[in-house]
N, C-alpha and C positions, 0 to 999 in steps of 0.2 A: 444465559446474555442477551442484553440489550441493545440492538442494533444501533449504532452510532454512526455509519458510514454513509452518505448520500449518493445516487447515482455519479454525480458529477465528479465527487471525489474517489470513486470507483475506477472512473476510466481514466483519470489521471494517474493514480498507483499504476494500472495494469500499463499504461504507455509508459511510466518512468521503469517498470518492472521488464518491459520487453526491450527498452535502450541499455540499462543495466548489463542485462543477459546479451544482448548483442554486442556490447563493447567488450564483453570478457571473452566471448566467443571468436571474435575478430582479433583479439589479442592487442586491442588498442590500449586496454589497461591490463597489465599482467603483475603478477607477484603478491604480495598480501593485498594491496588494494585491489586488486581483482577479487580475490578471495571474499573480499569485504564487501564490495560492490554484488557478487553474487548473493552474498548472505542477506543483503537489503532489498536485492529483487526479489529473493524467495518469501520472506518476510510482508512486503507490499502486496504480492500475489495473494498470499493466504488471507493478509487481512481484509483484501477486497471481496474474496469469494465468499467470506463468511460473513463480511458487512459490520465488523467488530474489531476496533483498535484498541488495546489496553490503554495505551499512551492519553488518548482522547477521553479516558474516564478520571485519569489523574488530574487532567488537566482542565477537565469540565466542559470539553468541546464535543459538539455534536451537530453533525454536519446533514443529517436525515431531515428532510421535511415534516413540518409539525402536520399529525394527523387533525383532520377535522371534527369536529364533536358535532354530533345530530341530537 
């Protein structure tokens, strides 16, 4: 797996995951929508920890900074 998620993208994903988990935990969002939010939070957290998003490869997106060649 080639990394395609940069540091800014990781930070945003983790912040959104925490927000979604908090919304579910404090019953702001409940029912099926709450479980959808919880699933999204888990996926965002996992993709940020491994620095790879499968959807980015499908759409050709890469937020990693380009490595300088010497």
